N, C-alpha and C positions, 0 to 999 in steps of 0.2 A: 503494500500498501504506498510505503514512503517514497517508492520510485515512481510513482505513479501520480501526478498532481490532480490528474482529472477524478480519478478514482477518489482519493483523498480529499479532496474539497467536496464532490459527492457525498461520501459518507458525512464529513464534517456539517456539511448544510443539512442532514437530517438529524444528526445526534446535537448538536448544539444549541437548537434552538429549545429542545426537549429538556437538554441536562439545564440550560439557563432558567426556564422553567421552575424545575424542580428544586433548584437553588434558591428562588425568590420566595417559592412556598416555605421551604424550611427556615429562612430568614424571617418571614412572616409570622410564625408561630414558636419564634424563641419567646424563652421564660429566663433569661441569664442575661448577665449584663454585656457579655461580648461572646462572639464566636469566631472562629476561626474556619473560614471556608478556602478549602484545598480547591484550585484551579489550575492545574499542571500549565494551560496554554491561556492565562489572563490575559497575557500582553498580546497575544498571537490573535485572541477571539475577540479583543477591544470591549470587554467584560469589566474594566476596572470600576465602571459604573456602581456596580455591584457591591463595592466594599468602600471602606472608610479609610482603610491604611492599606499599605501593601508589605508584607511581608516576605524576605526571601531568606530561604534558608541555603546559604551557600557554600560551596566546597569546589577547588579548581578542576578543571575539566578533567584532568588525567583520571583524578580520585573518581569522579563521576563513572567516568569508562570503565574503570575498575570493578566499583560496586555494582553497576549494573548487569556486568559480565558474571560477577559474583554469583547475585541475586537471580537471575533470570537466564542466565548458562547462552547468552547470545554473543554472536561474534563481536569483533570490534567494526567491523563494516557497518553490519545492521545497526550496532549502538548510534554511530556516527551517523547513519542516515536520519535517524530518527533525530537525532541533536540537531542537524544541520536545518532541519523543519521547525526549531524554537528559535525562539529570541537569544541571540548570543547574550553568555553573562553580563558582559559590560552592558548592555540595554538592561536588563533585569535589576543589576544592582544600581543604576542611575535613576530606574522608577521605584526603587525600594524606598519605604519611611522608616522600615525596621528591617535590621539584617542579622541573622545569627549563622556565624562561622561553623561549620559541621564538619571541623577538620582535625579533629583531636579525640579525646576518647569519651565513651558515653556519660561519664562523670561530670566532665567540663560540658556537655551539651547539656545536661539535666540543669545544671545550674543556669546558664543562659536564657534555659527556656524558664524557668521558675521566675527569673529577673523580669523577663519581658511580659510572664502572666501577672507578677504584680503590677507592673507598669500599665498593662493594658486594664486592671481591675482599676486603677486610679483613675484613668482619663475615662473611663466610660461611667464611672460612678455619678456623674454630673448628669449625664443623658439617658439613663436607666430608670424606666418608671415602674419596674419589675417589683 
């Protein structure tokens, strides 16, 4: 699919509106001070209007390639083809309001997530009516 732009766009035109509708429904039903919506193609699909802030969990491209290969068993060529259809790292970082660098151990990552959670609770407190 990643090597056939026509088929890729055809599939996206079917899936993306349905996914967006589902996200909007979930957000509308929220009963919490904030939520994190995971949208892998947020920038590429122009859905930034769905969110108040953009969080990027970042790691160098070489580490991304290694992790996807380890997790999914895909070849480097397939992974690179997938990544080539996505916004590049520089664009993601430029769009980010918040960045978690995921290039260390799990304890460090958990610490960063906890700090960001506290921050999100703090900034959402004034806007939440739950």
